[in-house]
N, C-alpha and C positions, 0 to 999 in steps of 0.2 A: 391130484386133480383139484386145481383150483376150485375155490366155490366160482371162480367167474368164467373159469371153464366148465364149472358141474352147471351152473345155469342157463347158458350157451347151448351145449351138448343137449340138456334137457329141452331147452325151447326149440332145438332142432327135429328132435324125436316125437316132441308133442304136436309140431304146427308145419313139420314138412318143410320147411325152412328157415333160415337165418334168420336170427333178431338182426333188429336195425342199429342199433344203441344198448348200451347197458348201464344203466344207473345203479350211484353205490352210496350208501352215505354210514357213516362210523357211530357205533358205540360211544360211550366216552366214561373217564372217572374222572372226579373231582376231588384236586387235590386239598384244596382249601373251602369252607362257604358252604355250610351244609344247610339247609331251612332256612336259609337268608334269602334266597330268589321269590319267592312267594311275600316278603315282607321288604321289597324294593330295593333289597340291598346288593352286596357286592359277592359275585362265587369267579372261583379258577378251576374251572376243568380244563382239561385236555382230552383232544378226539383221540382214539385208542385203535390200533390196527387190526381190530375183528370191525364186521360191519355185514348190512344185510346190501343182497345184489338183487339186481332185478333187469333179467334179459327182458328183452320187449321191441312190439313194432308195431306202430299205428292202425288202427281199424278206420275204415269209411263210416261204422256207423258210432251211435253211441255207447256201445258198451264198453264194457272193460272185462279181459275174461282171464283170471290169474289162475296160474296152479304154484302149491307152496309143496318144494322139495323135502323139508320138515317137518310139514305136517300132513300131507301126501293127501294132496283136498282142490279142490276146484274150485273159486269161488265166482261167481258170475252178476254183473251187475249193471241197469243202466245210468247212465249219468243224470238221466231223466229223470228219473223216480230214487229217490234219495228216502229209504226206509230203514230207522234204524232195527238193530238186532237178528236179521233175519241170515246173518254167515257167520262162523266161528269168529272167535276175537281177532287174529292176526288179520282177515278180512276186514271186518268193523274198521282197521285202522286207516286200511288203503279206503275204505267210501270213505269213510268219516274227514277224510285230507279232499276229497271230493268237492264233500257238501260244504268245504269249511272255505276253500277255495271260490266256488261258486259264490258262498255268499260273501267273498271281498269283492264280488264284480266280474268274475272269468269266466271266461268260456272256455269247454272243457271238449277234447274228443276222446273217444274209447281207444281200450291198444289190448294187444295180448301180452301176456307176462307170464315169466315161471321167476321166481321168488327162493329165494335161500338165504342166509346167515349164520355167524358163526357168533354174533352175540349170547353171549349164555341168557336166558330167559328166567327174569323174576332174581337174578344177580344184583338190580341196582345199576346196572350198564349202559340202561335205557336202552334195551331192544326197542319199546314201541316208537321212539325217537326215532331211531335208526331207520323203521317200517314207515315212520311218517314221512323222514326227509328223499327216502329214495323215493316213496309214492307221490311224491311232489316233484323231486327232477324228473320222473316217469309224464306226469301230467305236463310240467312244465315242457318238457321237450317236443311233445305229440302236439301241444296244443300252441307252439309258438311265442310261451311266454318267457321271457329275460327272467333269469336268476337274482335272486334280493336275497341273500340269506336271513336278513333281520326281518322281510315279511314272509319267506318260507316258512321261519321260525314262529310268526304269530300264529300262522293259520294252523302249522300243529299244535300250537299250545291250545285255540280252540277246539281242535278236534278232541283232545284230552279233555280240556272242563264240560264242555257242550253236548260231543258227540261219545265219548266213553262214557264221560261222566265223572274224573277225577279233578280235582283241584289242584294240581299243580302246577308250577311256575315255568319259566319259560325257559328255563337253564339248557335243558336235555335236548331241546329243539336247537337254540341257537348254537351250542357247540357243534350237533351234527351235522348243520347245514355251515355252520362258518371257521369251523378249525383250521387251525394253521400248525405245518408239520416242522418238527422239535421246540414246540412252543405250546406251553398252556395260553389262555385267553382268559386275561380277568375281563370281567362280563358286569357291567353296571345294569343291574335289572331294571333299574327306574325309567333309564334314558338309553339303553337299550348301545351302550355303545360298545367295542370290542379291541380291546387293546392286547395284542402278543406280549406275551414274557417268556423269554427262553429257561428252558431248564437250568439247573445249576449244572457247571462241567462234571462229565465223570462221575454222572448217576443215573440210575433208571430207578423208572415210575414200576413197581410191580404190586398186582392187583392177586387179593387173596380172598379167592369165594369158599367161604364157610360150609358152602352145599345144605347152608339152613337156608329155607324163603319167606316170603313176605307178598302180601297183596294189597297193595295202595286201598282198593276199593272194600269199603267196610271197615280201614282199617283206624290205626289212630289218628292218623295221617289229617283229616279230614277237623278233628280234636284240637290236634295242634295249633293247627291255623286260625281255630276260632280265637285259643287261648292268646295267640298273636293277636287277633285283631280288637278283643278285650283292651289287651295291654296301649295299643296303640290309641283307644279309643280314652282311655285314663290320662293320656299325656294330649289328648285332645292335638295329633298330628296324622297326615294321611300312613303311615306306616312307621314303623320301630326304622328305619332305616333313620330317621329322625331326630333319630334318640340319642343319647352317648352314656358311655358306662356310669359317668358320674352321677348324670341326670335319674338311671336304675336306681343304686347305692342307695342315692337321696329319696325313695318313695318305697325302700325294701319294706317298712312297715305299715305303710298305706294297703299298698296290694296283697291280692289273696297270695298266700304263698307260691300256689304249683302256678299261677299268671308270672311272678315276679319271677321264678327261675327259668321259666319256657323264655319271658323277654329278655333277661340278662344272659343265656345261652346266644341269643338273635344280636344281641345288640355290641356283646364283645367277639362273636362270630365276623360280624361287619368289620372290628378294629383289628382281627386276625389276618383277615385276606387281606386286605391293605397295607399291612405290614410285609405279608408274604411276598408282596410282589416288588417291595422296595429292594428286599434281601437277597430274592434271586435275580433280578437285577443285577445287585452287587455279586451273583454269582454263591452268596452262604449258605450252604448246605445243610450248615449246621442249624443255623436257628431257623431254617424254615422248618426242618423236623418239630425242632423245641416247638412250632407252632404245631404242628397237625400232633403234637402227642396234647397241647393243651386245648385243643380242639375235637380230641376223643374224648375227654375227663368231662368237658361241656356237654357232652352230646348226650355222653352217660349218666351223669349226675343233675343236670339241672334241666336238659330238652328231654331225660328219659328215651331213646328210641333204640338202644341199642339191645341187646341180646346177649345171654350167658358166651354163644360161638364166636360171637364179634369180640367181645370184650377177651377172650380167651386168645383169640388169634394175633390180637392187637397186643398184649399181653407177650408173647411169643416172640411178636415181630422186636418190641422194644427192646427186650432181652438181648437180639444177636447183634454181635457187635458191629457187622455191615451196616446195622441200617440206621439213617437219621431220625426217621421218625417213623408213627405209624396211628393210622384214624382209622375208625369207620368212614364206608363212603354212600353216599345214595340215599335214598330214603329211610334205610334202619328197621330195625326188628329182624333182620339175619340179612343175608347178600351178602357183600362185599365189604375186605379193609384195603386202603391201600398202604403200601410203604414207600420211603425214599430211602434207598442204598447207594452203597457203592458198585459201580456200574462194573469193575472188576470182580465182584465177590458177589453178582446176583445171583445166578446159577446154585452156588454153594448155600446162599442166604432159602432160597426158594427151597433146597433140600433138609438145610435145618429146620423151617418153620414145619411141613410137611409132615414130619418124622413125630416132631414136638407135638403137634396137633391131631396125629392120629393116635398116641398114646395117650393124652388127654380127653381127647371127646369120640374117640371112638368110630372115626369119620374122616377120610381120605379129603382135603381140602381140594379146591384146583388153583394151581397156581399160573399166574403171566406175568412174564416178564414184556413188558410194555415200551412201544414206542408213543411218540406224537405224531398224529397226522394229518392230512389238510381233511376239511371238512365233504359236504357230498357233489358228487360229481358225477359229468353223466362222458360217457366213450363219445365221440364223435362217430367212429365208426368202428365196425366189430372183426375183433381177428382173434381167434381162441388161441 
């Protein structure tokens, strides 16, 4: 049974009738452009074929009642009474989206829903953004609000920043809201322009979950952001987006070493991401792979957000003949890496990486051969 069928069936069981619609929002993997989004830079994510689904029907009152299949919990709240912290984390994301939409001046109606997803939690594949964008789709549908991906992404980011308390950028929500099938999206995080960029022909994107987990709240994430802001202030610019690699090298001895290395990563990563878009349009998988490899080295050595498991699985992947390139992806400190491989050898690549990683780490990774999908959607009518 597909997840879509699962949430429809569970909705019928719990509420006694079929839902009126189903909202869906995908997770994402970032091909290149890591820790650049909150520096007003460039990122290159793609929406993946793993998603969060919500079967729902409108209510006549302001209450939202949602059952989570994954957590086996029910959450209930009124959109007229927005109070933080009364529910489990998954429900706080939904409630936070309602708060953010209302802060934007939108009038919301309640709904009954059943939610389930197959985006791994804590793996760096943006399960939280998928919940947020599926919830935004659900509220938009029941409240008669036209879908605007960039505006929805802004409200999702506001949820993360001000309701959940994570100083995240806007990449995750933007790709979940606005993904394009068979393409990655080059996102300019300052101007929020979305440019589809085709994946090189005869390639597959393979996500490699190290099965080590990190939590952004209380982690080094906010420290990295502060270090980047310190560097931007040194240059007297709004963000590191406005600095080029030559400028960074020219002041190497004037900046504190750790601030220099953090800034160096962001500035060179922006350059790599723009180059990646060019080589992808040219269908050059080899050069894209080299850029991914360079990105990982920079994240490991200059930004210092990898861990041993990520470094090991990337090293294993890069050693495979089918692999063009590999790097950690997501916030870091655990979670997933991503590889660009020959399509015809993707399954053999996955098996080889699994075997070697088990041998070296005594842990079994989760490997997903992924395709690029469309962003958040709503089914006009339900049929299981």
